[in-house]
C-alpha positions as CSV (number, residue, x, y, z in Angstrom):
1,M,110.0,33.2,-35.2
2,I,112.6,30.6,-34.2
3,V,114.1,28.4,-36.9
4,S,113.7,24.8,-35.8
5,R,117.4,23.9,-36.2
6,Y,118.2,26.4,-33.5
7,E,115.5,25.4,-31.0
8,Y,116.6,25.3,-27.4
9,N,115.2,23.0,-24.7
10,E,115.9,22.5,-21.0
11,R,117.5,19.1,-21.7
12,D,120.4,21.0,-23.4
13,V,121.5,22.5,-20.0
14,T,122.6,19.1,-18.7
15,V,124.7,18.6,-21.9
16,L,126.2,22.1,-21.7
17,E,127.1,21.6,-18.0
18,K,129.4,18.8,-19.1
19,K,131.0,20.9,-21.8
20,E,132.0,24.5,-22.2
21,S,130.6,27.4,-20.2
22,I,127.2,28.6,-21.5
23,T,127.4,32.0,-19.8
24,A,130.8,32.6,-21.4
25,K,129.0,32.1,-24.8
26,V,126.1,34.3,-23.8
27,C,128.6,37.1,-22.9
28,A,130.3,36.6,-26.3
29,L,126.9,36.9,-27.9
30,A,126.3,40.2,-26.2
31,R,129.6,41.6,-27.3
32,A,129.1,40.3,-30.9
33,Y,125.6,41.8,-31.2
34,H,126.8,45.2,-29.8
35,S,129.8,45.3,-32.1
36,Y,127.8,44.6,-35.2
37,Y,124.6,46.6,-34.5
38,S,125.3,49.4,-32.1
39,K,126.4,52.8,-33.5
40,D,127.2,54.1,-30.0
41,K,129.6,51.5,-28.8
42,V,130.5,51.0,-25.2
43,F,133.2,48.6,-26.4
44,D,133.9,47.1,-29.8
45,D,134.9,43.4,-29.6
46,Y,134.9,43.0,-33.4
47,L,136.2,39.4,-33.2
48,S,133.5,38.0,-30.9
49,Y,131.1,37.0,-33.8
50,D,133.9,35.2,-35.5
51,L,134.8,33.2,-32.4
52,L,131.1,32.2,-31.9
53,G,130.3,31.5,-35.5
54,K,127.0,31.9,-37.2
55,D,125.4,28.6,-36.0
56,E,126.3,29.2,-32.4
57,Y,125.2,32.9,-32.6
58,E,121.8,31.8,-33.9
59,Y,121.5,29.0,-31.3
60,L,122.2,31.4,-28.5
61,K,119.8,33.9,-29.9
62,A,117.1,31.2,-29.9
63,L,118.0,30.4,-26.3
64,I,117.5,34.1,-25.3
65,I,114.1,34.2,-27.2
66,Q,113.0,31.1,-25.3
67,K,113.6,32.9,-22.0
68,I,111.4,36.0,-22.8
69,P,108.0,35.9,-21.3
70,V,104.9,35.5,-23.6
71,Q,102.1,38.0,-23.3
72,S,98.4,37.1,-23.3
73,D,98.2,37.6,-27.1
74,G,100.9,35.0,-27.6
75,K,103.6,37.5,-28.5
76,K,106.9,38.0,-26.8
77,A,106.9,40.8,-24.2
78,I,110.1,42.3,-25.6
79,A,112.3,41.9,-28.7
80,W,115.2,39.5,-28.2
81,N,117.9,42.2,-28.7
82,E,116.2,44.5,-26.2
83,F,116.1,41.7,-23.7
84,L,119.8,41.0,-24.3
85,D,120.6,44.7,-23.8
86,K,118.6,45.0,-20.6
87,Y,119.4,41.8,-18.8
88,V,122.9,40.7,-20.1
89,S,125.0,43.2,-22.1
90,P,125.7,46.0,-19.7
91,I,127.9,43.7,-17.5
92,P,130.2,42.2,-20.2
93,L,130.4,45.4,-22.2
94,S,131.3,47.8,-19.3
95,R,133.7,45.4,-17.5
96,I,135.8,44.7,-20.7
97,A,135.9,48.4,-21.6
98,Y,137.1,49.2,-18.1
99,T,139.6,46.4,-17.9
100,E,141.2,46.7,-21.4
101,N,141.7,50.4,-20.8
102,K,143.6,49.5,-17.6
103,I,145.6,46.8,-19.4
104,L,146.8,49.3,-22.1
105,E,147.7,51.9,-19.4
106,F,149.6,49.2,-17.4
107,A,151.5,48.0,-20.5
108,E,152.4,51.6,-21.5
109,K,153.7,52.3,-18.0
110,N,155.6,49.1,-17.5
111,G,156.8,48.0,-20.9
112,S,157.4,44.3,-21.0
113,C,154.8,42.7,-18.8
114,Q,152.4,39.9,-18.4
115,L,148.6,39.6,-18.6
116,V,146.7,36.7,-17.0
117,I,143.1,36.4,-18.0
118,C,141.3,34.2,-15.5
119,G,138.1,32.6,-16.8
120,A,139.0,33.8,-20.3
121,G,136.0,32.2,-22.0
122,L,135.7,33.6,-25.6
123,D,137.8,36.7,-24.8
124,S,139.5,37.9,-28.0
125,F,142.1,40.3,-26.6
126,A,145.0,37.9,-27.5
127,F,144.0,38.3,-31.2
128,R,143.3,42.1,-31.1
129,N,146.4,43.0,-29.1
130,K,149.0,44.8,-31.1
131,N,151.6,45.0,-28.3
132,P,154.1,42.1,-28.5
133,D,155.6,43.1,-25.1
134,I,152.5,41.8,-23.3
135,E,152.9,38.1,-22.5
136,I,149.4,36.7,-22.3
137,F,148.2,33.7,-20.3
138,E,144.6,32.5,-20.7
139,L,143.2,30.4,-17.8
140,D,139.9,28.6,-18.0
141,H,138.1,25.3,-17.4
142,P,139.6,22.6,-19.7
143,N,136.3,22.1,-21.5
144,T,135.7,25.8,-22.2
145,Q,139.4,26.2,-23.3
146,Q,139.2,23.2,-25.6
147,H,136.1,24.6,-27.2
148,K,137.8,27.9,-27.8
149,N,140.9,26.3,-29.3
150,Q,138.7,24.3,-31.7
151,K,137.1,27.6,-32.8
152,I,140.5,29.1,-33.3
153,K,141.6,26.2,-35.4
154,K,138.5,26.2,-37.5
155,L,139.0,29.9,-38.2
156,N,142.7,29.2,-39.2
157,W,143.8,31.9,-36.8
158,E,147.5,31.8,-35.9
159,I,148.1,31.8,-32.1
160,P,150.7,34.6,-31.4
161,D,154.0,33.5,-29.8
162,N,153.2,35.6,-26.7
163,V,149.9,33.8,-26.0
164,H,149.7,30.7,-23.7
165,F,146.6,28.6,-22.8
166,A,146.6,26.9,-19.4
167,P,143.6,24.8,-18.4
168,I,142.4,25.1,-14.8
169,N,139.6,24.2,-12.4
170,F,139.5,27.2,-10.1
171,E,137.8,25.2,-7.3
172,K,140.5,22.5,-7.3
173,D,143.7,23.8,-8.9
174,S,146.2,26.4,-7.7
175,V,146.5,29.4,-10.0
176,D,150.2,30.0,-9.1
177,K,151.2,26.4,-9.9
178,I,149.3,26.3,-13.1
179,L,150.9,29.6,-14.3
180,L,154.4,28.6,-13.3
181,N,154.0,25.4,-15.3
182,A,152.9,27.5,-18.3
183,G,156.1,29.6,-18.2
184,F,155.0,32.6,-16.0
185,D,157.8,34.9,-15.0
186,T,157.6,35.9,-11.3
187,N,159.9,38.9,-11.9
188,K,157.7,40.6,-14.4
189,R,154.9,42.9,-13.4
190,T,151.6,41.3,-14.2
191,F,148.0,42.4,-14.8
192,F,145.5,39.8,-13.5
193,S,142.0,40.1,-15.1
194,I,139.3,38.2,-13.3
195,L,136.1,39.0,-15.1
196,G,132.8,37.2,-14.7
197,V,134.3,34.8,-12.2
198,S,133.4,36.1,-8.8
199,Y,129.7,35.7,-9.4
200,Y,130.1,31.9,-9.1
201,L,132.7,31.7,-6.2
202,T,132.4,31.8,-2.5
203,L,134.4,34.4,-0.6
204,D,136.8,31.7,0.7
205,T,137.5,30.6,-2.9
206,L,138.1,34.2,-4.0
207,K,140.5,34.7,-1.1
208,K,142.4,31.6,-2.1
209,T,142.7,33.0,-5.6
210,F,144.1,36.3,-4.3
211,D,146.6,34.4,-2.1
212,Q,147.7,32.2,-5.0
213,I,148.4,35.1,-7.4
214,S,150.1,37.1,-4.7
215,R,152.6,34.3,-4.2
216,I,153.9,34.8,-7.8
217,S,153.3,38.5,-8.3
218,A,156.0,41.1,-8.6
219,L,155.5,44.4,-6.7
220,K,153.1,46.8,-8.4
221,S,151.3,44.0,-10.3
222,L,147.6,44.7,-10.6
223,V,144.4,42.7,-10.2
224,V,141.1,43.9,-11.7
225,F,137.8,42.2,-11.3
226,D,134.0,42.7,-11.3
227,F,131.7,41.5,-8.5
228,P,128.1,41.5,-7.5
229,D,127.3,43.2,-4.2
230,K,125.5,41.3,-1.4
231,V,122.8,43.8,-0.5
232,S,121.1,44.0,-3.9
233,W,119.8,40.4,-3.9
234,E,119.9,39.4,-0.3
235,N,117.0,37.0,0.6
236,D,116.0,37.1,-3.1
237,K,114.5,40.6,-2.8
238,G,116.8,42.5,-5.1
239,P,115.9,44.6,-8.2
240,E,113.8,42.8,-10.8
241,R,116.6,42.9,-13.4
242,V,119.2,41.5,-11.0
243,M,116.9,38.7,-10.0
244,K,116.1,37.9,-13.6
245,L,119.7,37.5,-14.5
246,K,120.3,35.4,-11.4
247,S,117.4,33.1,-12.4
248,L,118.6,32.9,-16.0
249,T,122.1,31.8,-15.1
250,A,120.7,29.2,-12.7
251,Q,118.5,27.8,-15.4
252,L,121.6,27.5,-17.6
253,G,123.4,25.4,-15.0
254,E,125.7,28.1,-13.6
255,K,124.3,29.4,-10.4
256,M,125.4,32.7,-9.0
257,M,126.4,33.1,-5.4
258,E,125.2,35.8,-3.0
259,G,127.8,38.4,-3.7
260,F,130.2,40.4,-1.5
261,T,130.6,43.7,0.3
262,V,133.3,46.2,-0.7
263,E,134.6,46.1,2.8
264,E,135.1,42.3,2.9
265,L,136.8,42.3,-0.5
266,T,139.1,45.2,0.5
267,Q,140.1,43.2,3.6
268,A,140.6,40.0,1.6
269,L,142.9,41.8,-0.8
270,S,144.8,43.5,2.0
271,D,145.4,40.1,3.6
272,S,147.0,39.0,0.4
273,G,149.2,42.0,0.0
274,Y,147.0,44.2,-2.2
275,R,145.8,47.8,-1.8
276,V,142.6,48.9,-3.6
277,I,143.5,51.8,-5.9
278,E,140.1,52.2,-7.5
279,H,136.5,51.1,-6.8
280,Q,133.8,51.8,-9.4
281,S,130.3,51.7,-8.0
282,P,127.2,50.9,-10.1
283,E,126.5,54.7,-10.1
284,Q,130.0,55.5,-11.4
285,I,129.8,52.8,-14.0
286,Q,126.5,54.2,-15.2
287,D,128.0,57.7,-15.5
288,R,131.1,56.4,-17.2
289,Y,129.7,54.1,-19.8
290,F,125.9,54.5,-20.1
291,A,125.0,58.1,-19.5
292,N,122.7,59.7,-22.0
293,R,122.0,56.6,-24.1
294,H,118.8,55.9,-25.9
295,D,118.7,52.1,-25.7
296,N,118.3,49.5,-22.9
297,L,121.9,49.7,-21.8
298,Q,122.2,50.7,-18.2
299,A,124.7,49.7,-15.5
300,F,123.5,46.8,-13.3
301,E,122.4,47.9,-9.9
302,N,124.6,45.4,-8.1
303,V,127.8,45.2,-10.2
304,H,131.1,46.9,-9.1
305,F,134.7,47.0,-10.4
306,I,137.8,46.9,-8.3
307,A,141.5,47.5,-9.2
308,A,144.1,46.6,-6.6
309,E,147.9,46.9,-6.6
310,F,150.3,44.4,-5.1
311,I,152.3,46.3,-2.5
312,K,153.7,43.6,-0.1
313,P,157.0,41.9,-0.8
314,R,156.6,38.2,-1.5
315,E,158.8,37.0,1.3
316,N,156.5,38.9,3.8
317,N,153.2,37.8,2.3
């Protein structure tokens, strides 16, 4: 039963498009629910509920409920949390688990370093991080970043001295220029996290992003990102779960693109001076994070992870 104050209607999508990212909020909802209710955690983002707040959590829950099909008897076909775990949660949970493990390894190996979170949304690493040697730069659309900063202020959280917020429009602004204006150090090895971004970009825009970060990267910097493959939903004939998520994000005003092949991304990275050091396929992600579970969490059939190292000197790039 949906409480009326949290009812969702299609008109809200237009309003949300003009404000902060709704998919960033839905990903935070998935992390919050998993942290609070799951005994067998893929990843514990224990601050995600705080960043959302009770009202927004309940509102997003109502939004999810509205998207669940109704059976002939008038009842929902699946419980809202089971729907969340099946159609949403596996992506944000596995990619953050993978990426944050890489970040910690990178910091331990390199000491003083930088972390750039592209499309940060309601990411909470800056407030969970216990390593002051990691200089953190959060990049996101101005509206989404403003929304997050309002949440932080309301929570009376103190922003650590090593955390910097830099608003950006990835379609129009240059990542390197934005970062340099925010105090980025080109001599420090940097970890670039680009999670949940490639789904909404063309290959050309993604290539530009690789080029831009390569221009300011020290050797042996890393970039880690997740991406949807092209084959699994080509001509709108992909797996049911993939097509459902694609439809859901489109309804929320954030339309997914058609995806990429590993080969074209490897080439794009190479052209920008990067060497792929690890590729995690959907099957490998399943084995690593979701094997032998007894819930609806299973790796998405079309989602991959890539980690790539910057190996080409800047003057030759």
